[in-house]
C-alpha positions, -999 to 999 in steps of 0.1 A, spaced: 92 -41 420 119 -59 439 143 -82 423 124 -112 442 93 -101 427 108 -95 392 124 -130 390 91 -145 399 73 -125 372 100 -136 347 97 -172 358 71 -200 352 38 -182 353 7 -199 363 11 -235 373 -17 -247 351 -1 -234 321 12 -257 295 50 -253 289 42 -238 256 22 -212 274 47 -203 301 61 -168 303 87 -161 277 116 -159 301 110 -195 305 115 -205 271 152 -211 275 168 -226 304 192 -252 318 171 -282 307 199 -300 292 211 -331 312 248 -338 319 242 -375 308 215 -391 288 235 -424 280 225 -453 301 189 -443 309 158 -464 308 144 -443 280 175 -451 256 172 -488 265 159 -511 237 176 -543 251 159 -576 257 172 -578 293 164 -543 304 202 -536 313 203 -498 304 238 -494 314 250 -518 289 225 -510 264 237 -476 258 272 -471 272 293 -440 274 313 -452 245 283 -449 223 272 -415 235 294 -394 211 285 -416 180 247 -426 186 217 -403 182 196 -402 214 159 -411 211 144 -392 241 168 -366 253 201 -349 248 229 -341 270 260 -317 272 282 -295 295 269 -262 308 239 -268 285 208 -248 278 179 -256 255 142 -246 248 114 -260 269 108 -289 244 145 -294 237 143 -289 201 175 -267 199 203 -274 223 234 -253 232 263 -266 252 301 -268 254 327 -295 243 364 -292 256 396 -310 246 430 -307 262 448 -318 232 457 -352 247 424 -371 253 411 -397 229 378 -380 226 362 -346 231 347 -338 265 313 -334 255 294 -347 284 301 -359 320 319 -393 324 312 -417 351 310 -452 361 278 -472 354 260 -492 383 279 -524 377 314 -508 372 314 -491 404 323 -509 436 296 -488 452 274 -482 423 271 -455 395 291 -425 402 301 -394 382 341 -392 379 342 -354 371 344 -320 390 317 -295 381 296 -271 400 263 -251 397 274 -219 412 245 -194 406 211 -193 389 178 -173 391 143 -188 384 140 -170 352 173 -183 340 182 -148 333 217 -154 350 234 -189 352 269 -197 362 286 -230 358 321 -242 366 343 -272 356 378 -285 364 393 -304 335 428 -322 337 456 -312 312 468 -346 315 450 -374 295 417 -381 312 421 -414 330 390 -431 316 405 -466 316 421 -463 351 390 -452 366 371 -482 352 397 -508 360 406 -497 395 370 -494 406 365 -530 392 394 -542 413 381 -527 445 356 -544 467 327 -531 488 349 -527 518 372 -504 500 365 -466 491 356 -455 457 386 -446 434 380 -410 423 394 -388 396 416 -369 421 430 -402 432 443 -409 398 468 -381 399 452 -363 371 453 -329 391 488 -332 404 509 -300 402 477 -280 395 479 -292 357 441 -285 351 417 -260 334 391 -240 353 364 -233 330 334 -208 341 306 -203 318 279 -176 325 246 -169 308 230 -135 310 197 -131 291 193 -96 273 157 -107 268 140 -140 267 154 -152 235 187 -134 234 215 -152 255 249 -135 262 273 -162 270 308 -155 287 334 -180 291 365 -177 313 393 -201 309 421 -202 336 451 -222 333 458 -233 369 492 -252 358 527 -244 359 533 -241 320 514 -224 292 490 -246 274 461 -246 249 425 -257 255 402 -262 227 367 -249 233 338 -258 211 305 -241 219 280 -264 201 246 -258 187 223 -288 175 188 -301 171 176 -330 190 169 -358 166 132 -360 160 130 -367 123 145 -402 123 117 -414 147 88 -396 129 85 -405 92 77 -374 73 87 -351 101 104 -317 89 142 -317 93 156 -287 108 190 -272 97 221 -254 109 243 -237 84 269 -209 81 254 -174 74 283 -148 72 298 -147 105 270 -164 123 259 -201 126 221 -200 120 197 -227 132 163 -230 117 133 -248 131 99 -250 116 85 -244 152 110 -227 170 121 -202 143 156 -190 135 184 -185 160 219 -172 154 250 -180 172 279 -155 171 314 -160 186 340 -132 192 377 -136 185 397 -157 208 425 -141 231 449 -142 201 425 -125 179 418 -156 159 382 -162 149 367 -198 157 364 -223 128 328 -233 123 324 -271 121 293 -289 108 280 -325 110 247 -342 115 230 -353 147 228 -390 133 241 -423 145 275 -434 131 262 -468 123 294 -484 108 313 -477 139 287 -490 165 269 -517 145 288 -525 115 260 -516 92 257 -491 63 261 -455 69 228 -434 73 247 -402 72 277 -389 56 289 -368 84 274 -385 116 272 -372 151 309 -378 160 321 -360 129 333 -330 149 349 -351 174 369 -371 148 379 -339 130 393 -321 161 411 -350 177 425 -367 147 421 -345 118 397 -367 99 376 -353 70 344 -360 88 329 -324 90 308 -313 62 327 -289 38 294 -273 27 291 -260 63 256 -271 70 239 -300 89 220 -305 121 248 -301 145 275 -273 146 304 -260 167 325 -230 168 363 -243 173 384 -222 194 420 -231 202 427 -211 233 463 -204 244 465 -195 280 497 -185 300 506 -204 333 481 -189 358 464 -168 333 428 -163 324 413 -155 292 377 -147 280 354 -158 251 322 -141 242 293 -156 224 256 -145 217 228 -168 209 196 -152 199 163 -155 180 162 -139 146 134 -115 135 113 -125 107 133 -104 83 165 -123 95 179 -93 115 196 -103 147 186 -85 179 205 -54 186 237 -56 208 268 -73 199 299 -86 220 311 -53 233 300 -27 260 263 -38 256 271 -74 263 290 -64 294 262 -43 307 238 -72 303 261 -95 324 266 -69 352 231 -61 354 219 -97 356 245 -104 382 235 -75 403 198 -87 401 208 -121 412 225 -105 442 197 -85 451 174 -116 447 194 -138 472 199 -107 496 162 -105 501 159 -142 505 186 -146 531 176 -144 568 190 -115 586 209 -136 612 225 -158 584 262 -158 582 280 -151 548 288 -187 547 252 -197 552 241 -173 525 265 -189 502 255 -224 510 217 -213 504 224 -196 472 245 -226 457 219 -250 468 191 -230 451 213 -227 420 217 -265 419 179 -268 421 174 -245 392 201 -261 369 184 -294 379 154 -285 359 153 -309 330 135 -315 298 118 -349 303 104 -366 272 90 -401 275 61 -418 255 58 -452 271 35 -465 245 59 -455 217 88 -469 237 70 -502 242 58 -506 207 89 -491 189 89 -463 162 76 -465 127 103 -476 103 125 -488 130 133 -522 142 107 -534 166 119 -536 204 122 -572 218 89 -590 227 100 -592 263 95 -554 265 57 -557 265 56 -577 296 85 -560 314 96 -526 328 67 -500 329 45 -521 306 14 -510 323 21 -474 323 9 -465 287 -8 -435 299 27 -419 304 33 -393 275 55 -367 291 72 -336 274 76 -315 305 102 -296 323 109 -315 356 130 -309 386 154 -339 386 173 -353 417 206 -350 398 212 -340 360 239 -369 358 230 -396 384 194 -393 380 184 -375 346 149 -386 352 122 -377 378 114 -396 410 79 -387 423 88 -385 460 119 -367 454 102 -341 433 78 -334 463 107 -323 483 121 -303 454 88 -284 451 90 -272 488 126 -259 481 112 -241 449 85 -226 469 109 -200 484 121 -188 450 96 -198 423 63 -210 438 45 -212 405 71 -238 393 67 -256 426 30 -258 420 34 -271 385 58 -298 398 32 -311 421 4 -307 397 20 -323 368 25 -357 388 -13 -360 393 -21 -350 356 -34 -378 333 -1 -382 314 16 -393 347 -8 -404 372 -20 -441 365 -58 -445 358 -59 -466 390 -47 -435 411 -10 -448 416 18 -422 411 48 -433 388 77 -439 412 108 -434 390 119 -444 356 136 -476 365 103 -489 378 72 -468 377 54 -495 396 76 -493 428 60 -475 456 73 -441 471 62 -427 503 30 -405 499 44 -371 507 27 -352 478 -1 -339 502 24 -327 528 45 -311 501 13 -294 485 2 -279 518 37 -268 526 41 -251 492 8 -233 496 18 -220 531 53 -210 520 36 -190 492 13 -171 515 -16 -196 520 -37 -178 495 -37 -200 463 -68 -222 471 -73 -230 434 -39 -248 433 -49 -265 466 -82 -277 453 -68 -290 420 -41 -312 438 -65 -323 465 -90 -338 441 -64 -358 421 -47 -369 455 -80 -384 467 -76 -409 439 -40 -416 450 -51 -420 487 -76 -446 476 -51 -465 457 -29 -467 487 -59 -478 510 -69 -504 486 -35 -517 474 -10 -515 505 -32 -526 533 -37 -563 523 -59 -575 553 -78 -543 559 -60 -540 594 -50 -503 589 -13 -515 592 3 -509 558 29 -524 536 48 -507 507 81 -523 504 114 -505 504 97 -470 504 129 -453 495 147 -468 526 167 -495 508 191 -512 532 174 -499 564 164 -534 575 179 -570 576 155 -582 547 146 -570 513 111 -553 521 103 -552 485 104 -591 479 88 -608 510 85 -645 505 52 -658 492 26 -663 521 44 -637 544 33 -602 550 54 -572 564 34 -547 581 56 -515 583 59 -490 608 71 -464 581 43 -473 556 17 -469 583 32 -437 595 32 -424 560 -5 -432 557 -11 -414 590 9 -384 577 -12 -386 544 -44 -384 563 -34 -354 584 -21 -336 553 -54 -343 535 -71 -332 566 -52 -299 567 -60 -293 530 -97 -300 535 -100 -278 566 -84 -249 546 -107 -253 515 -137 -257 539 -132 -219 548 -143 -213 512 -166 -242 506 -183 -259 535 -186 -292 514 -150 -299 524 -161 -301 561 -174 -335 553 -142 -347 537 -123 -332 566 -142 -356 589 -135 -385 566 -98 -380 570 -101 -375 608 -118 -408 611 -95 -425 589 -65 -412 608 -80 -424 640 -81 -458 627 -45 -459 616 -32 -443 647 -52 -467 667 -39 -497 647 -2 -486 651 -6 -481 689 -29 -511 696 -17 -539 673 18 -546 685 41 -521 667 48 -502 698 74 -519 720 73 -506 756 107 -521 765 125 -507 735 105 -475 733 102 -476 697 78 -486 668 89 -518 649 78 -535 618 60 -568 621 66 -598 599 35 -620 596 47 -656 586 30 -682 566 21 -703 598 3 -674 613 30 -663 638 44 -629 639 80 -617 644 88 -583 654 117 -568 635 135 -551 663 159 -529 643 166 -497 659 162 -476 626 144 -444 615 116 -466 606 109 -466 643 112 -428 646 88 -420 617 56 -421 637 67 -388 650 60 -372 617 21 -373 617 12 -345 640 -9 -316 632 -20 -288 657 -53 -273 647 -58 -237 658 -91 -226 674 -103 -207 644 -101 -239 621 -117 -260 649 -146 -238 653 -149 -230 616 -151 -266 604 -169 -282 634 -146 -311 630 -145 -317 667 -182 -321 674 -202 -353 680 -185 -372 653 -149 -367 669 -164 -375 704 -177 -408 691 -142 -416 677 -128 -408 711 -150 -431 728 -144 -458 702 -108 -455 714 -118 -456 750 -106 -419 756 -126 -390 768 -122 -353 762 -110 -350 799 -83 -376 794 -72 -354 764 -69 -323 785 -51 -341 811 -26 -358 786 -18 -323 769 -31 -334 736 -58 -308 738 -53 -274 753 -78 -249 763 -72 -212 753 -82 -183 777 -115 -180 759 -124 -216 763 -116 -227 729 -97 -259 720 -66 -264 703 -62 -300 693 -28 -318 686 -35 -348 663 -7 -373 663 1 -409 662 25 -407 692 9 -401 726 28 -375 748 39 -403 771 56 -422 743 69 -389 727 95 -386 753 107 -419 747 110 -415 709 126 -383 713 152 -397 739 163 -421 712 163 -395 685 186 -371 705 209 -398 720 244 -391 705 254 -426 714 225 -440 691 207 -419 665 220 -383 669 251 -373 651 268 -339 652 251 -333 617 216 -349 621 197 -380 628 212 -413 615 189 -436 595 202 -466 616 212 -465 653 248 -465 661 237 -490 689 240 -517 662 277 -512 659 281 -532 692 246 -550 689 242 -565 654 206 -577 650 198 -612 637 163 -620 625 156 -657 626 134 -669 600 123 -704 588 140 -697 554 172 -686 570 187 -658 594 190 -622 583 215 -598 601 220 -561 602 246 -539 617 257 -503 617 273 -490 585 278 -453 585 290 -449 549 289 -472 520 269 -504 525 287 -536 521 255 -555 509 239 -551 474 204 -560 488 189 -533 466 213 -531 438 244 -509 431 245 -480 456 222 -490 483 241 -468 508 212 -462 532 223 -484 563 237 -456 585 240 -422 568 223 -391 576 196 -385 549 185 -349 546 147 -355 537 138 -373 566 157 -350 588 140 -320 574 105 -338 580 116 -342 617 124 -305 619 91 -297 606 73 -321 630 93 -308 661 81 -273 652 45 -287 652 49 -302 685 68 -272 699 41 -246 687 15 -269 706 32 -276 739 53 -244 743 75 -243 771 55 -270 792 71 -298 774 109 -303 775 134 -330 767 171 -336 773 192 -326 744 214 -344 739 199 -374 760 217 -379 792 232 -342 792 207 -329 818 202 -300 795 164 -296 790 150 -275 760 117 -271 746 106 -288 713 111 -254 694 146 -252 705 152 -288 697 139 -283 662 164 -254 658 191 -274 671 186 -302 646 182 -275 620 216 -261 630 233 -296 628 219 -302 593 231 -270 580 266 -275 595 273 -302 571 280 -275 545 296 -248 567 333 -242 575 339 -251 612 362 -234 635 391 -254 618 381 -240 584 370 -274 571 334 -283 557 323 -317 571 308 -325 536 341 -327 519 354 -354 546 390 -362 543 396 -349 506 421 -323 513 420 -303 480 385 -297 487 393 -286 522 422 -262 516 426 -253 480 410 -218 473 401 -228 438 380 -259 452 368 -251 488 340 -228 483 324 -249 453 298 -268 472 286 -304 464 253 -316 476 254 -353 480 227 -379 483 234 -387 520 260 -381 546 284 -403 567 267 -411 599 297 -401 620 316 -374 602 289 -362 576 313 -367 547 292 -366 514 283 -399 499 266 -413 469 254 -390 441 275 -358 442 250 -335 426 220 -348 444 207 -311 449 171 -322 447 173 -340 481 200 -319 499 188 -287 482 166 -290 514 194 -271 531 183 -240 512 148 -245 527 161 -249 561 181 -216 559 155 -197 540 126 -208 564 143 -190 593 129 -159 580 94 -172 584 102 -187 618 116 -155 634 81 -145 646 
């Protein structure tokens, strides 16, 4: 069995399994977020201001209700028992127990983590994990970061941790944490601490073990315990069993000091009320930092830490070893200690990881591309997070606790009482977004399909299960507002995952298809107000892409959107592809295939015949229907106008013949559109094979318009940058666009980086940057066009160059541009790091990659959430997929 196969066996198992029935290797994983404060789930305020309701200052002292956080953390699948690290440089006012960052209102460009940490390696079974953190030796500049970013405006850059001088003279710690599983419940943990500074110093390292507080919210629930037992800290949980944490001596031979408190809120400190626990959650913090008598002398509680005080010479590296494992029923620890057997486990798991990624890496990939792919996959795996959220309980309050404000019952997520989640989900970012987003998750699944297809399928299936999908068919968008509308990409993702996994698991495809039928019907009934087959939908993830707030159109007006209608055409074709595939095994699906073929023809016809296409501009535009019945075309040159490129499917002869989709029914559809079979052949939309069989290209964009759209997409003066297609054309830099409306004018111009408008809240930086998900979909579409047309259809690339290429070559060129965001160029610099010199030149920094939310439209510097691996983890897909494209 190869390493790739072995990791998949040790991974999630069958997608229909509940988490409690997953394979044993999945029991423990990196399911602990870097931040749980400031989330919607923890917000019990009257005004819904989550950031202020549970600020960072509360996090060390206040027990969380729905989920825990920590640094380099792992936990079991239901987050009952958590293990993570705290650090102290001897100078900070608090322990470093979780990632610090600015809230949405604090940042001059929205929320942002102000720390430097990386997910360097991981395998799907979590048998090998590697995490890295750079921690200043100077006092951490909490107040400076808040104050300076508050002073700066939207036209100024963010004030980052490196800007504060905290890392000057290399006075910082490098901490690397490695996990290697000896078996599913036996974790070997190695910590390497490097003093990068010029002087000897001491770092306090506190590996911590605690239980998520469930007993406070459930009257009568059993209370777990953590206590000293000889040289071990033993945790006992009535469901999980008993686990022992053992720590070896430090580099000076000193054994760590065990400290205990309770995972309970420090009520006097936060709220001025009477104490509910003698040794509350922040007891270990107060004891280490100030010597307070706030830890339990009886050495028991629900939270514990082993306190290491680690002296390290300048430039030196020391190692700590720990082992966390399940105890047998007789209390005997698993065999193996912290010596040679420990080292063997780490070496073996590291070698397996090397083999795993060597098999995944295309033969033509450079070493740098292989590293980018591996770190992107690692970030995806570290982004698996426990997500617990019972909306009914959140709305109504817990028994014995103060009731939530009455406004909650008619506010955020009030109609989503069906959501009762306790799942491991792929999160966009364990700090910025420690919660799922439905359409993000669809892209995540495509990436996971290369390394853990069962987990990828589970992610797609869970969103359409009854504890997520609304009874009316809607999918919850994201935690801040389940009611918002995300582009319907689930069907595309499901079929893509199915194909990446070998195109055999029709059981999965059938399960997801039936639930997506409900969602498709919801879209048709909800987002096509007048039945014109032109769709609305609001912002659809594109935030500041237009001059007006598309989610809040004035009463009496209606915005018919090129992107929403394109997404629905895409949805039709994705469901059509699934139905045709299933019809190979069950002829009943042939009728459903015809239904989606007919619906697609109606949507495509509406896009092309009802004014969205502009012949002069050669783009598709949104249309705003005003209260007086007139229509205004929103003539913005944005990716909205390119999205009609996406819905295109080439149906191979065997599928066409097998399902009989293209018989009389389809001919009637053609006649209804005043087109004939012969016209299709002449237009290259339908090709005849040597045996007389037909291969049909179904798409919104006719070939005569395809050239126009691609001329825009490949024009380096407008959309095409060196590193991908911009979300807004650079043409608007010199040609700002103003939409004249009865209630006032709305203007848009080109902004390649942070937006200067807060139309959609804090960090709506979508106006000009390169956005990976849509670029990846463009690559996919170009491959479909190229596979259909072959060498007979060429375009200039770049536009105006005179250099003609076919569309397969165009797809590969766009893929190359996107991957190059992360690669060292001839000058040794990575575009993603922009002008941050330490990241570009320092050997301790330059190969630790960050996967940002989006990228500067001109130079590809990373912008927004710095660990948005869920979006830009797609770079791993773009690299790994080259293995499949070679043929």
